C-alpha positions as CSV (number, residue, x, y, z in Angstrom):
1,M,12.5,-2.4,4.8
2,G,10.4,-0.1,6.8
3,S,11.7,2.8,5.8
4,F,11.4,1.1,2.1
5,C,7.7,1.7,3.2
6,E,7.5,5.4,4.5
7,A,9.8,6.3,1.7
8,I,7.1,4.9,-1.1
9,Q,3.8,6.2,1.8
10,S,6.0,9.6,1.5
11,V,5.5,9.8,-2.6
12,F,2.2,8.5,-2.5
13,N,0.8,11.0,0.0
14,A,2.9,14.5,-2.4
15,L,0.9,12.5,-5.4
16,A,-2.6,12.6,-3.4
17,A,-1.6,16.2,-2.1
18,A,-0.8,17.2,-6.1
19,M,-4.4,15.3,-7.3
20,G,-6.4,17.7,-4.5
21,G,-5.8,20.7,-7.5
22,F,-6.9,18.6,-10.1
23,S,-10.1,16.4,-9.0
24,P,-12.9,17.0,-7.0
25,S,-12.6,13.9,-4.7
26,A,-10.7,14.3,-1.8
27,W,-7.2,12.1,-2.4
28,T,-5.4,12.3,1.1
29,P,-4.8,10.8,3.7
30,V,-3.6,7.8,1.9
31,H,-4.7,4.8,3.8
32,G,-2.4,1.5,2.1
33,W,-1.2,0.7,-1.6
34,A,0.1,-2.4,-2.9
35,A,2.7,-3.1,-5.8
36,S,3.7,-6.5,-7.7
37,G,7.2,-6.8,-9.3
38,G,9.5,-10.0,-10.4
39,S,9.3,-12.1,-7.5
40,Y,8.1,-10.2,-5.1
41,S,4.9,-8.2,-3.9
42,I,4.6,-5.7,-1.1
43,A,0.8,-4.6,0.3
44,V,0.5,-2.0,3.0
45,H,-2.2,-0.3,4.7
46,G,-1.7,2.0,7.6
47,D,1.4,0.9,10.0
48,R,1.2,-2.6,8.6
49,F,2.8,-4.1,5.8
50,V,3.7,-7.7,3.7
51,V,5.7,-9.0,1.4
52,V,5.0,-11.9,-0.2
53,E,6.3,-14.3,-3.3
54,T,3.7,-13.3,-6.0
55,D,3.8,-17.2,-6.9
56,K,1.9,-17.6,-3.4
57,V,-0.4,-15.7,-3.5
58,G,-2.9,-15.6,-5.3
59,S,-4.4,-11.7,-5.2
60,F,-4.1,-8.6,-3.5
61,D,-7.3,-9.0,-1.9
62,E,-5.4,-12.1,-0.2
63,L,-2.5,-9.4,1.4
64,R,-5.1,-7.0,2.8
65,Q,-6.6,-9.6,4.4
66,L,-3.3,-10.1,5.8
67,L,-3.0,-6.9,6.9
68,R,-5.8,-7.0,8.5
69,A,-5.6,-10.2,10.2
70,G,-5.8,-9.3,14.0
71,E,-7.1,-6.2,14.1
72,P,-10.2,-6.5,16.2
């Protein structure tokens, strides 16, 4: 699963770098992302990720809170 997250992160980093040429806003670095499809949802922030059954989570905010759990 880690290599899947790394591949998606690379795509988002490339897109963010490309958007830098069209927008005055800073798009890089990409710190996190989330996606939902079918039975599962995934959220990534930095070097942490969580995969959950979509029906068992209320929102991406809850996924973000799971990722932050245990941080000082």
